[in-house]
Backbone as CSV, one residue per row, in Angstrom:
resi,resn,N_x,N_y,N_z,CA_x,CA_y,CA_z,C_x,C_y,C_z
1,MET,87.607,-66.353,-0.261,87.082,-65.598,1.021,87.161,-64.134,0.744
2,LYS,88.157,-63.495,-0.007,88.065,-61.973,-0.335,87.050,-61.733,-1.286
3,LYS,86.565,-62.628,-2.113,85.379,-62.504,-3.169,84.289,-62.363,-2.347
4,ILE,83.973,-63.241,-1.456,82.758,-63.319,-0.601,82.674,-62.039,0.109
5,LEU,83.742,-61.554,0.742,83.709,-60.420,1.569,83.454,-59.095,0.657
6,VAL,84.011,-58.973,-0.418,83.576,-57.867,-1.454,82.209,-57.946,-1.856
7,LEU,81.508,-59.192,-2.041,80.217,-59.331,-2.400,79.206,-58.929,-1.327
8,ALA,79.738,-59.200,-0.044,79.068,-58.859,1.205,78.789,-57.410,1.252
9,ILE,79.974,-56.656,1.062,80.059,-55.200,1.100,79.209,-54.733,0.260
10,LEU,79.244,-55.229,-1.114,78.570,-54.651,-2.289,76.948,-54.743,-1.848
11,ILE,76.629,-55.938,-1.527,75.005,-56.015,-1.043,74.689,-55.143,-0.031
12,ALA,75.586,-55.054,1.069,75.296,-53.921,2.194,75.133,-52.511,1.629
13,SER,75.990,-52.230,0.604,75.988,-50.919,0.099,74.759,-50.676,-0.632
14,ILE,74.291,-51.586,-1.529,73.096,-51.474,-2.193,71.894,-51.330,-1.244
15,SER,71.807,-52.178,-0.168,70.791,-52.114,0.835,70.670,-50.930,1.547
16,LYS,71.912,-50.388,1.997,71.859,-49.283,2.563,71.309,-47.929,1.755
17,SER,71.507,-47.893,0.536,71.012,-46.864,-0.280,69.378,-46.796,-0.315
18,GLY,68.931,-47.922,-0.203,67.293,-47.890,0.152,66.465,-47.572,-1.029
19,PHE,66.915,-47.419,-2.453,66.134,-47.099,-3.371,65.546,-48.353,-3.923
20,SER,64.037,-47.936,-4.194,63.411,-49.233,-4.950,62.365,-48.728,-5.986
21,THR,61.672,-49.417,-6.613,60.676,-48.771,-7.467,59.304,-49.104,-7.125
22,THR,58.341,-48.263,-6.917,56.974,-48.119,-6.419,56.035,-48.114,-7.666
23,THR,55.154,-49.002,-7.786,53.950,-48.877,-8.813,52.566,-48.483,-8.249
24,VAL,52.200,-47.318,-8.858,50.839,-46.836,-8.238,49.794,-46.720,-9.107
25,SER,48.638,-46.694,-8.642,47.476,-46.397,-9.402,46.325,-46.135,-8.562
26,GLY,45.215,-45.656,-8.943,44.133,-45.605,-8.052,44.155,-44.448,-6.928
27,ASN,43.580,-44.697,-5.827,43.853,-43.669,-4.817,45.112,-43.644,-4.181
28,VAL,45.507,-42.470,-3.808,46.809,-42.347,-3.124,46.891,-41.160,-2.082
29,PHE,47.506,-41.550,-0.918,47.642,-40.624,0.146,48.715,-40.997,1.082
30,GLY,48.946,-40.328,2.216,50.026,-40.795,2.994,51.387,-39.757,2.649
31,THR,52.429,-40.538,2.449,53.754,-39.785,2.031,54.606,-40.798,1.261
32,TRP,55.094,-40.070,0.172,55.944,-40.717,-0.712,57.312,-40.171,-0.499
33,THR,58.205,-41.191,-0.219,59.646,-40.974,0.204,60.589,-41.360,-0.987
34,LYS,61.738,-40.637,-0.662,62.818,-40.892,-1.559,63.224,-42.397,-1.712
35,THR,63.248,-43.205,-0.601,63.527,-44.603,-0.654,62.495,-45.409,-1.548
36,GLY,61.293,-44.916,-1.644,60.340,-45.711,-2.565,60.279,-45.075,-3.851
37,SER,61.192,-44.263,-4.262,61.371,-43.555,-5.730,62.364,-44.365,-6.472
38,PRO,61.995,-44.401,-7.875,60.905,-43.787,-8.539,59.478,-44.467,-8.269
39,TYR,58.565,-43.505,-8.354,57.037,-43.939,-8.272,56.592,-44.166,-10.006
40,ILE,56.175,-45.101,-10.282,55.873,-45.502,-11.586,54.248,-45.465,-11.620
41,VAL,53.556,-44.527,-12.344,52.083,-44.329,-12.369,51.569,-45.187,-13.645
42,THR,50.998,-46.401,-13.507,50.313,-47.295,-14.384,49.107,-47.080,-14.702
43,GLY,48.239,-46.369,-13.766,46.778,-46.013,-13.951,46.532,-44.751,-13.398
44,ASP,45.434,-44.196,-13.661,45.335,-42.652,-13.184,45.347,-42.511,-11.762
45,ILE,45.805,-41.516,-10.868,45.775,-41.642,-9.529,45.137,-40.413,-9.015
46,PHE,44.634,-40.636,-7.834,43.626,-39.575,-7.350,43.988,-39.492,-5.721
47,VAL,43.996,-38.259,-5.383,44.134,-37.941,-3.770,42.530,-37.551,-3.546
48,PRO,42.054,-38.493,-2.715,40.466,-38.480,-2.467,40.438,-37.185,-1.486
49,SER,39.008,-36.538,-1.646,38.669,-35.483,-0.574,38.926,-35.891,0.795
50,GLY,39.352,-34.850,1.345,39.748,-35.081,2.863,41.029,-36.041,3.086
51,LYS,41.683,-36.303,2.213,43.030,-36.986,2.298,44.063,-36.052,1.775
52,GLU,45.597,-36.504,2.264,46.580,-35.553,1.861,47.694,-36.486,1.358
53,LEU,48.384,-36.194,0.477,49.645,-36.812,-0.038,50.637,-35.916,0.174
54,LEU,51.844,-36.319,0.955,52.873,-35.582,0.935,54.022,-36.315,0.208
55,VAL,54.738,-35.315,-0.535,55.925,-35.984,-1.502,57.262,-35.373,-1.063
56,GLU,58.067,-36.252,-0.573,59.165,-35.554,0.028,60.246,-35.346,-0.908
57,GLU,61.374,-34.514,-0.488,62.550,-34.137,-1.412,63.114,-35.108,-2.280
58,GLY,63.475,-34.999,-3.360,64.187,-36.023,-4.311,63.282,-37.129,-4.751
59,VAL,62.015,-37.046,-4.647,61.064,-38.001,-5.227,60.871,-37.889,-6.781
60,LEU,61.071,-39.013,-7.554,60.852,-38.822,-8.882,59.445,-39.649,-9.270
61,VAL,58.678,-39.017,-10.010,57.377,-39.709,-10.316,57.269,-39.716,-11.926
62,LYS,57.011,-40.950,-12.378,56.951,-41.137,-13.955,55.665,-41.676,-14.152
63,PHE,55.065,-41.010,-15.114,53.654,-41.474,-15.671,53.797,-42.153,-16.993
64,ASN,52.971,-43.305,-17.082,52.902,-43.828,-18.218,51.845,-43.197,-19.221
65,SER,51.925,-43.649,-20.484,51.186,-42.746,-21.456,49.776,-42.644,-21.049
66,GLY,49.248,-41.297,-21.023,47.695,-41.036,-21.246,47.479,-40.975,-19.599
67,LYS,48.241,-41.189,-18.711,47.748,-41.316,-17.282,47.727,-39.897,-16.738
68,GLY,47.081,-39.831,-15.508,47.063,-38.354,-15.131,46.938,-38.426,-13.467
69,PHE,46.736,-37.389,-12.895,46.764,-37.156,-11.415,45.799,-36.159,-11.123
70,THR,44.765,-36.789,-10.359,43.578,-35.575,-10.054,43.674,-35.414,-8.555
71,VAL,43.709,-34.175,-7.887,43.829,-33.841,-6.454,42.419,-33.310,-6.173
72,TYR,41.564,-34.171,-5.300,40.374,-33.726,-4.887,40.830,-33.149,-3.385
73,GLY,41.722,-33.789,-2.751,42.071,-33.432,-1.315,43.268,-32.552,-1.399
74,SER,44.329,-32.955,-0.696,45.542,-31.866,-0.597,46.756,-32.541,-1.153
75,LEU,47.669,-31.889,-1.939,48.973,-32.414,-2.394,49.862,-31.428,-1.886
76,SER,50.965,-31.764,-1.133,52.074,-31.057,-0.623,53.484,-31.605,-1.187
77,CYS,54.167,-30.907,-1.973,55.399,-31.531,-2.350,56.524,-30.603,-1.911
78,PHE,57.462,-31.191,-1.013,58.502,-30.360,-0.276,60.020,-30.779,-0.885
79,GLY,60.165,-30.261,-2.223,61.418,-30.393,-2.754,62.426,-29.215,-2.165
80,THR,63.687,-29.438,-2.457,64.787,-28.361,-2.089,65.417,-28.018,-3.542
81,GLU,66.310,-27.073,-3.483,66.889,-26.744,-4.696,67.655,-27.683,-5.106
82,SER,68.548,-28.461,-4.352,69.452,-29.733,-4.647,68.755,-30.964,-4.923
83,LYS,67.438,-31.083,-4.410,66.665,-32.279,-4.492,65.342,-32.159,-4.638
84,ARG,64.989,-31.803,-5.981,63.627,-31.398,-6.376,62.684,-32.684,-6.563
85,VAL,61.377,-32.365,-6.338,60.432,-33.489,-6.742,60.370,-33.197,-8.086
86,VAL,60.068,-34.296,-8.786,59.925,-34.346,-10.352,58.706,-35.107,-10.781
87,PHE,57.836,-34.624,-11.428,56.767,-35.389,-12.094,57.012,-35.135,-13.542
88,THR,56.902,-36.430,-14.172,57.252,-36.369,-15.757,56.722,-37.683,-16.249
89,GLY,56.820,-37.486,-17.629,56.339,-38.798,-18.423,57.591,-39.949,-18.309
90,ALA,57.004,-41.067,-18.699,57.961,-42.120,-18.567,58.877,-41.906,-20.007
91,SER,58.251,-41.246,-20.820,59.049,-40.890,-21.989,59.114,-39.297,-22.072
92,GLU,60.387,-38.753,-22.457,60.283,-37.193,-22.681,59.804,-36.859,-23.759
93,SER,58.548,-36.899,-23.903,57.637,-36.462,-25.198,56.618,-35.490,-24.598
94,LYS,56.408,-34.320,-25.362,55.490,-33.308,-25.088,53.869,-34.122,-25.015
95,GLY,53.309,-33.751,-23.995,51.841,-34.643,-23.977,51.948,-35.932,-23.687
96,TYR,52.962,-36.526,-23.167,52.902,-37.926,-22.779,51.889,-38.285,-21.894
97,TRP,51.875,-37.468,-20.718,50.728,-37.866,-19.567,50.041,-36.740,-19.527
98,ASN,48.839,-36.953,-18.765,47.668,-35.943,-18.640,47.922,-34.749,-17.751
99,GLY,49.018,-34.728,-16.797,49.307,-33.714,-16.076,48.625,-33.956,-14.661
100,ILE,48.737,-32.838,-13.962,48.148,-32.746,-12.486,47.055,-31.861,-12.538
101,LYS,45.579,-32.406,-12.379,44.435,-31.574,-12.137,44.118,-31.283,-10.807
102,VAL,44.011,-30.004,-10.222,43.628,-29.650,-8.999,42.328,-29.182,-8.924
103,SER,41.408,-29.938,-8.208,40.083,-29.579,-7.731,40.240,-29.448,-6.237
104,GLY,41.126,-29.715,-5.698,41.258,-29.353,-4.134,42.494,-28.467,-3.766
105,LYS,43.438,-28.717,-3.174,44.525,-27.826,-2.884,45.910,-28.465,-3.221
106,ALA,46.617,-27.734,-3.681,48.017,-28.193,-4.122,49.114,-27.119,-3.615
107,GLY,50.105,-27.584,-3.075,51.391,-26.769,-2.734,52.640,-27.366,-3.215
108,LEU,53.405,-26.598,-4.365,54.547,-27.459,-4.766,55.646,-26.246,-4.614
109,GLU,56.739,-26.969,-3.925,57.951,-26.269,-3.548,59.086,-27.059,-4.194
110,TYR,59.894,-26.213,-4.954,61.088,-26.872,-5.607,60.858,-28.077,-6.452
111,SER,59.932,-28.140,-7.342,59.337,-29.166,-8.116,59.350,-28.841,-9.506
112,GLU,59.530,-30.065,-10.208,59.445,-29.827,-11.783,58.284,-30.714,-12.180
113,ILE,57.551,-30.131,-13.023,56.598,-30.749,-13.895,56.604,-30.667,-15.233
114,LEU,56.760,-31.721,-15.818,57.212,-31.875,-17.261,56.520,-32.711,-18.254
115,TYR,56.372,-32.412,-19.478,55.772,-33.374,-20.446,54.327,-33.825,-20.351
116,GLY,53.583,-32.926,-19.741,52.319,-33.209,-19.603,51.467,-32.747,-20.928
117,ILE,50.064,-32.901,-20.858,49.347,-32.200,-21.833,49.219,-30.758,-21.402
118,THR,48.483,-30.553,-20.160,48.479,-29.454,-19.332,49.340,-29.898,-18.103
119,ASN,50.244,-29.184,-17.748,51.204,-29.718,-16.563,50.323,-29.627,-15.307
120,ILE,49.877,-28.379,-15.036,48.948,-28.004,-13.837,47.657,-27.554,-14.300
121,ASP,46.584,-28.003,-13.926,45.247,-27.697,-14.386,44.346,-27.410,-13.291
122,VAL,44.198,-25.878,-12.832,43.537,-25.695,-11.581,42.159,-25.315,-12.037
123,ASN,41.004,-26.305,-11.630,39.703,-26.329,-11.934,39.037,-26.550,-10.766
124,GLY,38.485,-25.644,-10.008,37.916,-25.879,-8.872,38.596,-26.032,-7.480
125,GLY,39.991,-25.672,-7.666,40.868,-25.671,-6.426,41.652,-24.489,-6.486
126,SER,42.783,-24.483,-5.720,43.709,-23.621,-5.660,45.223,-24.003,-5.609
127,VAL,46.166,-23.491,-6.142,47.455,-24.063,-6.108,48.569,-22.819,-5.862
128,THR,49.622,-23.290,-4.990,50.607,-22.456,-4.614,51.998,-23.091,-5.358
129,VAL,52.723,-22.329,-6.114,54.018,-22.702,-6.780,55.106,-21.793,-6.401
130,SER,56.273,-22.469,-6.052,57.360,-21.807,-5.468,58.679,-22.370,-6.016
131,GLY,59.437,-21.814,-6.618,60.660,-22.364,-7.003,60.752,-23.333,-7.836
132,CYS,59.774,-23.455,-8.789,59.556,-24.565,-9.674,60.042,-24.364,-11.043
133,GLU,59.817,-25.401,-11.827,60.312,-25.413,-13.218,59.152,-26.130,-13.799
134,ILE,58.341,-25.668,-14.928,57.179,-26.130,-15.528,57.309,-25.998,-16.999
135,GLY,57.604,-27.178,-17.547,58.005,-27.147,-18.921,57.539,-28.312,-19.861
136,SER,57.740,-28.076,-21.290,57.725,-29.052,-22.171,56.067,-29.696,-22.233
137,SER,55.116,-28.826,-21.898,53.749,-29.274,-22.063,53.359,-29.157,-23.406
138,SER,52.353,-29.812,-23.901,51.864,-29.636,-25.431,50.917,-28.678,-25.469
139,SER,50.210,-28.338,-24.272,49.196,-27.152,-24.142,49.574,-26.283,-23.204
140,TYR,49.212,-26.281,-22.175,49.692,-25.129,-21.125,50.541,-25.697,-20.007
141,GLY,51.387,-24.768,-19.638,52.184,-24.947,-18.402,51.389,-24.983,-17.002
142,ILE,50.505,-24.052,-16.796,49.475,-23.995,-15.726,48.293,-23.356,-16.543
143,ARG,47.121,-23.821,-16.142,45.595,-23.329,-16.528,44.750,-23.239,-15.442
144,ILE,44.374,-21.817,-15.182,43.648,-21.737,-14.099,42.053,-21.136,-14.499
145,THR,41.277,-21.957,-14.125,39.887,-21.656,-14.468,38.743,-21.621,-13.479
146,ASN,37.705,-21.150,-13.709,36.580,-21.233,-12.904,36.658,-20.497,-11.381
147,THR,37.135,-19.234,-11.580,37.439,-18.165,-10.364,38.269,-18.589,-9.504
148,ARG,39.173,-19.592,-9.906,40.247,-19.984,-8.821,41.342,-19.377,-8.838
149,LYS,42.276,-19.781,-7.835,43.479,-18.907,-7.641,44.743,-19.690,-7.769
150,ALA,45.726,-19.051,-8.286,47.143,-19.684,-8.410,48.073,-18.563,-7.784
151,THR,49.021,-18.985,-7.103,50.109,-17.966,-6.625,51.356,-18.495,-6.927
152,ILE,52.183,-17.856,-7.896,53.297,-18.480,-8.640,54.415,-17.695,-8.262
153,THR,55.441,-18.244,-7.497,56.592,-17.285,-7.074,57.977,-18.092,-7.532
154,ASP,58.864,-17.088,-8.090,60.218,-17.607,-8.377,60.182,-18.902,-9.226
155,THR,59.451,-18.805,-10.308,59.218,-20.171,-11.234,59.425,-19.932,-12.536
156,THR,60.092,-20.746,-13.240,60.755,-20.918,-14.654,59.635,-21.659,-15.477
157,PHE,59.366,-21.026,-16.831,58.404,-21.840,-17.573,59.140,-21.996,-18.939
158,ILE,59.160,-23.233,-19.381,60.222,-23.582,-20.563,59.487,-24.477,-21.559
159,ALA,59.393,-23.903,-22.822,58.884,-24.815,-24.003,57.563,-25.285,-23.644
160,ASN,56.696,-24.602,-23.269,55.118,-24.804,-23.210,54.693,-24.185,-24.304
161,ASN,53.489,-24.761,-24.892,52.684,-24.112,-25.985,52.239,-22.823,-25.368
162,TYR,51.609,-22.700,-24.274,51.347,-21.544,-23.554,51.643,-21.741,-22.301
163,HIS,52.648,-20.675,-21.594,53.222,-20.902,-20.333,51.971,-20.899,-19.245
164,ILE,51.184,-19.776,-19.178,50.070,-19.677,-18.340,48.814,-19.311,-19.079
165,ALA,47.702,-19.959,-18.850,46.446,-19.446,-19.206,45.573,-19.312,-18.079
166,GLN,44.783,-18.148,-18.181,44.030,-17.588,-16.969,42.737,-17.466,-17.433
167,ASP,41.601,-17.872,-16.883,40.177,-17.566,-17.119,40.134,-16.169,-16.617
168,VAL,39.273,-15.247,-17.253,39.066,-13.983,-17.000,38.649,-13.616,-15.642
169,ASN,37.833,-14.738,-15.141,37.284,-14.707,-13.567,38.198,-15.302,-12.701
170,ALA,39.509,-15.740,-13.038,40.327,-16.486,-12.089,41.257,-15.473,-11.670
171,ARG,42.221,-15.815,-10.727,43.234,-14.994,-9.979,44.481,-15.517,-10.178
172,VAL,45.530,-14.951,-10.683,46.987,-15.404,-10.646,47.870,-14.305,-10.054
173,ILE,48.352,-14.697,-8.942,49.445,-13.723,-8.196,50.768,-14.179,-8.468
174,LEU,51.535,-13.257,-9.150,52.990,-13.469,-9.464,53.837,-12.804,-8.622
175,LYS,54.852,-13.549,-7.990,55.772,-13.017,-7.213,57.274,-13.518,-7.599
176,GLY,58.068,-12.498,-7.221,59.602,-12.753,-7.371,59.831,-12.649,-8.622
177,THR,60.854,-13.764,-9.303,61.351,-13.806,-10.544,60.418,-14.832,-11.370
178,ILE,59.663,-14.347,-12.209,58.868,-15.314,-13.060,59.752,-15.367,-14.621
179,THR,60.257,-16.397,-15.053,60.880,-16.576,-16.194,60.162,-17.277,-17.232
180,PHE,59.911,-16.711,-18.319,59.297,-17.481,-19.437,60.376,-17.794,-20.621
181,SER,60.764,-18.766,-20.763,61.896,-19.062,-21.774,61.404,-19.696,-23.297
182,GLU,61.928,-19.168,-24.297,61.860,-20.054,-25.472,60.617,-19.561,-26.272
183,ASN,59.540,-19.133,-25.732,58.338,-18.866,-26.557,57.252,-18.138,-25.460
184,ASN,56.403,-17.466,-26.260,55.130,-17.035,-25.503,55.317,-16.224,-24.152
185,PRO,56.129,-15.220,-24.274,56.255,-14.494,-22.863,55.229,-13.672,-22.309
186,TYR,53.986,-14.521,-22.098,52.806,-13.515,-21.475,51.866,-14.640,-21.163
187,ILE,50.666,-14.086,-20.465,49.830,-15.103,-19.881,48.514,-14.768,-20.955
188,TYR,48.039,-16.198,-21.143,46.931,-16.035,-22.133,45.407,-16.083,-21.474
189,LEU,44.769,-15.122,-21.753,43.511,-15.084,-21.191,42.334,-15.936,-21.714
190,LEU,41.619,-16.675,-21.122,40.551,-17.456,-21.381,39.248,-16.910,-21.155
191,GLY,38.145,-17.038,-21.692,36.798,-16.609,-21.436,36.361,-15.482,-22.506
192,THR,35.360,-14.831,-22.161,34.668,-13.950,-23.202,34.550,-12.539,-22.604
193,THR,34.369,-12.218,-21.288,33.860,-10.888,-20.917,34.724,-10.311,-19.823
194,LEU,35.393,-9.207,-19.842,36.088,-8.533,-18.621,35.249,-7.745,-17.959
195,ASN,35.386,-7.510,-16.702,34.577,-6.494,-15.969,35.216,-6.011,-14.979
196,GLN,34.704,-4.795,-14.311,35.402,-4.209,-13.284,35.958,-5.033,-11.957
197,ASP,35.353,-6.246,-11.859,35.772,-6.923,-10.756,37.253,-7.656,-11.058
198,ASN,37.413,-7.880,-12.199,38.595,-8.732,-12.861,39.969,-7.822,-12.321
199,ARG,40.844,-8.730,-11.815,42.216,-8.263,-11.280,43.265,-8.897,-12.031
200,PHE,44.012,-7.952,-12.782,45.193,-8.660,-13.393,46.622,-7.887,-13.055
201,GLY,47.517,-8.435,-13.296,48.751,-7.926,-13.178,49.515,-8.413,-11.743
202,ARG,50.601,-7.810,-11.338,51.347,-8.159,-10.242,50.972,-7.176,-8.946
203,ASP,50.921,-7.578,-7.732,50.564,-6.670,-6.680,51.859,-5.715,-6.682
204,ASP,53.096,-6.047,-6.941,54.317,-5.047,-6.960,54.294,-4.196,-7.875
205,GLY,53.480,-4.155,-8.688,53.448,-3.234,-9.955,54.476,-3.418,-11.134
206,LEU,55.192,-4.659,-11.136,55.995,-4.898,-12.267,54.958,-5.133,-13.561
207,PRO,55.623,-5.093,-14.734,54.731,-5.383,-15.826,54.546,-6.708,-16.182
208,VAL,53.363,-7.138,-16.617,52.968,-8.498,-17.120,52.277,-8.235,-18.505
209,LYS,52.776,-9.178,-19.238,52.080,-9.230,-20.781,51.118,-10.279,-20.804
210,TYR,49.842,-9.863,-21.232,48.724,-10.550,-21.561,48.476,-10.790,-23.103
211,LEU,48.073,-12.022,-23.538,47.600,-12.206,-24.962,46.004,-12.332,-24.707
212,VAL,45.378,-11.381,-25.298,43.817,-11.343,-25.256,43.445,-11.718,-26.582
213,PRO,42.868,-12.986,-26.606,42.297,-13.426,-28.014,41.037,-12.750,-28.510
214,GLU,40.908,-12.696,-29.775,39.808,-12.299,-30.555,38.594,-12.766,-29.864
215,GLY,37.636,-11.637,-29.455,36.205,-12.264,-28.894,36.023,-11.868,-27.459
216,VAL,37.208,-11.696,-26.740,37.137,-11.410,-25.291,36.970,-9.678,-25.385
217,THR,35.683,-9.328,-24.418,35.286,-7.928,-24.626,35.265,-7.366,-23.105
């Protein structure tokens, strides 16, 4: 009788924790919750135009090799300091998955984006990043191209090939404490021609280092 009672309590405890594994591919929208975590991405995923995906605190998302995430609509991640949202590869290897491509709009709070090729690629959209860790990409931590905008606040970049890459016609706004660890403590400029309409640096006047490759004039 005692054995049956202990087993019943154990089953109830497991059920109460509510954790499960959710496999996803294709179009995604709605809300991802901690009770559905971890989310295992087995095929490329997309937030369609006009749709929104909300990711709650504590959610873990693991991508299979070579898979990626494209946001045509809206992505909102609401992590906290103690319960972060994590996007990572199923294997902790640089470049294991393709990263998040933002053609729509994304807001990431207290999130970790790790082990992608380019962890966040803003091309045709805009992104706001706050309190995040972006690391271990095989290419760029964040890349912003095609006159688009990224606002980055209180974020740490670790072990990326290049932490931030910015098209000469894009806009990057840095706020608070931005930490570049381990290598390349600067923003890499992409493109060919600078002009008087380009804006660089921080609005608060603090210094920012840029790497200007040969051929940019």
